[in-house]
C-alpha positions, 0 to 999 in steps of 0.5 A, a space after each residue: 590545574 594550571 595557573 599562568 601568572 603574568 606581568 598583569 598580576 604584578 603589584 610592585 617591582 624593583 631592580 638592583 643592578 650591579 656593574 658587572 653584568 647582572 642584576 637582582 629582580 624583585 616582584 610581587 604578584 597577586 595569585 588568586 585562590 583556587 584549591 584545584 591549582 597545583 601548577 603555577 607558570 610564572 611568566 615574563 621572567 628575564 631570559 638570562 635568569 639564574 634559576 638556582 638563585 630564585 627565592 619565593 615567599 608567600 607561595 608553597 612551592 614543592 618543585 620548580 622547573 625553569 623552562 627556557 627551551 623556547 619554541 622554534 620550528 624544529 622544536 615545535 615539529 618534534 612535538 608532532 612526531 607520529 601525528 598527522 599534519 597537512 602540507 599545502 602547495 599553494 602553486 598547485 592548489 593541492 593539499 596532502 596529509 602526512 604522518 610525521 615520522 622525523 624532523 632530524 635534518 629533513 622532514 620525513 612523513 608517510 602519506 595518509 592516503 598512499 602510505 608513500 614516504 615523502 622527504 621534505 615535502 614542498 608546501 606550507 606545513 599546517 599543524 594542529 593546535 599547540 600541544 599542551 604545556 608548550 611555552 613561547 617565553 621563558 618561565 618558571 614552573 612551580 608545582 604547588 600545594 593547593 592555593 587556599 586563599 588569595 595571596 601575594 607572592 614575592 619572587 626574586 632572582 638574579 639575571 645576566 644582561 643588566 649593567 651599570 657604570 659611572 661616567 664623569 664630565 669635568 669643565 675647567 674654568 680658571 682655578 675651579 672645575 664643575 663636575 657632572 656624574 652620570 650613571 649609565 644603565 644597560 638592559 640586555 636581559 631579555 625583558 623590559 622593566 616598567 616603573 620599577 624601583 631602582 637601586 645600585 649596589 655597592 661594595 665588593 660582591 664575590 661570585 663563584 668563578 668557574 668555566 662559565 663567563 656569567 659567573 664573575 666577581 662584581 665590584 660595585 660602589 655607591 654614591 652618597 646623596 648630594 644637592 641636585 641628586 635624585 639618589 639616596 645612599 645607605 648601608 646594608 650588611 657589609 655593603 652600600 647601595 644607592 637608590 633613585 627616588 622615582 620609578 624607572 623604566 628600562 626597556 630591553 636593549 635600552 641604554 639610559 643615563 641618569 645624572 647622580 651628581 653635580 658639583 660646582 666650584 671644585 678646587 683642583 690642581 693641575 700638575 705634571 709628572 715625569 719618570 725615568 725615560 720620560 721625554 715629556 711630562 704627563 698632565 695630571 688633574 687631581 682634587 680632594 674629595 672632601 665636603 669643604 671642596 663641594 664633594 665628600 662623596 663616594 665616587 664609583 669607578 668610571 671614565 672621567 672626561 675633562 674639558 677646559 675653557 680656551 681664551 675664546 671662551 669655548 670649552 675644548 676637550 683636553 683628555 680622559 682617563 679612568 678613576 677607581 672607586 674613591 671614598 670620601 676624604 680621598 684624593 682623586 688623581 688621574 693622567 689626561 695626556 702629555 704636556 707639549 711644553 714640558 721637556 724631561 731628560 733623565 740619566 744615571 750620572 755616575 756609579 762608584 764603588 767604595 768598599 762594600 757600598 755603591 754610590 749612585 747619582 741620578 739626574 732629572 733635567 726639566 725644562 718649562 717652556 710654558 708662559 707660566 710656572 708649573 708644578 712637576 712631580 718626579 717619581 723615581 724607583 730604586 731597584 736595589 734592595 738595601 739603600 740609603 739617601 746620601 744627598 738630594 738637591 730637592 726635598 722628596 717623599 718616600 712613597 714606598 720603600 723604594 719609590 721617591 717622589 720629588 715635587 718641584 716648581 719651575 718658573 716660566 721659561 726656566 729649567 732645573 736639575 733634580 740630582 740625588 745620590 744614594 748609597 747601596 749596601 753590597 755586603 750581602 752580595 754573592 760574587 763568583 770568584 
């Protein structure tokens, strides 16, 4: 005997969404006692379900099938091969009965009355009742042991078509900015979720990669609870998650945004960056992700849009960029554009050989045409393998073994030159004589 379990028997549901196109669906449903039941059809599952991911608790499942080959004209007609169907021609007000022989490419049948073979008869096809066992929606079909008593079955499975990502909006007023963080949820899984507990997973979840695009590596991140946030963060295993305190409805085909972060009076820095070949400085916004700076939270990767208040009091868009996952106590830094009034020119001033050493001098000429002083970051990469700084007009920081970073301040309407010389050891060079 068969029992069809639908959403109507659902007592609870929850959803964990990953930001790489998949999610984990968890449901609890009541299954009534029936000692004659040997098959349970678990309906209302996502079209993108990964059948091999299904977990069932509370129900003794002996065998599982995933019925996803849904009904269509061709598939339905195949069920009636060798059966008698009716063809009704409304224009001629006629009906004829044919025994269906084939539906591959064309409909071929044998007339019951004359035994003539007809191909693609004109008219409306009228079929008997649906064949036993045909399903019109995706379903899991379980062969089970007899159900001796009422029980709660807990089912979970992975499905494609669910996604989340973070986005941010920053408003700059003077020396501080306000920050809004949004979670955008997308559901293209094939089913809707009503009043479900929502959780967003965090960390790096590895997934096996093969030729099928649905298997991918998921990179996820979590957000800690802050004032005015409806999310709560917690750790599990080697990952993190954050869940919303209220049930969420996410319909199929729907994109929904939920605010997860709001911070005011965040201190920030605007600085400018030049590199070899730069003609104008890149504009960088950066701030410290600390509690003292109204943050100190784990920020998921996402797009950061920045607005700044103009002198007329209106907010104007000044740029955007992506940020990567940023843990508490780390610095957030991203480029939002190029500065019109900060001009850069760089060149190799000279290169001299003395014995086994080359002495290389580089110059960066920086002009600040703004009406205020600016802070400029000069990044220079040294391509030679063995080197040593000989002299420098400004202090610098060695970011990596071959990357220099100078940070200089230039008054309004002024220009400066950053000049440095380094020595390259050529002792190990192999020269062709």
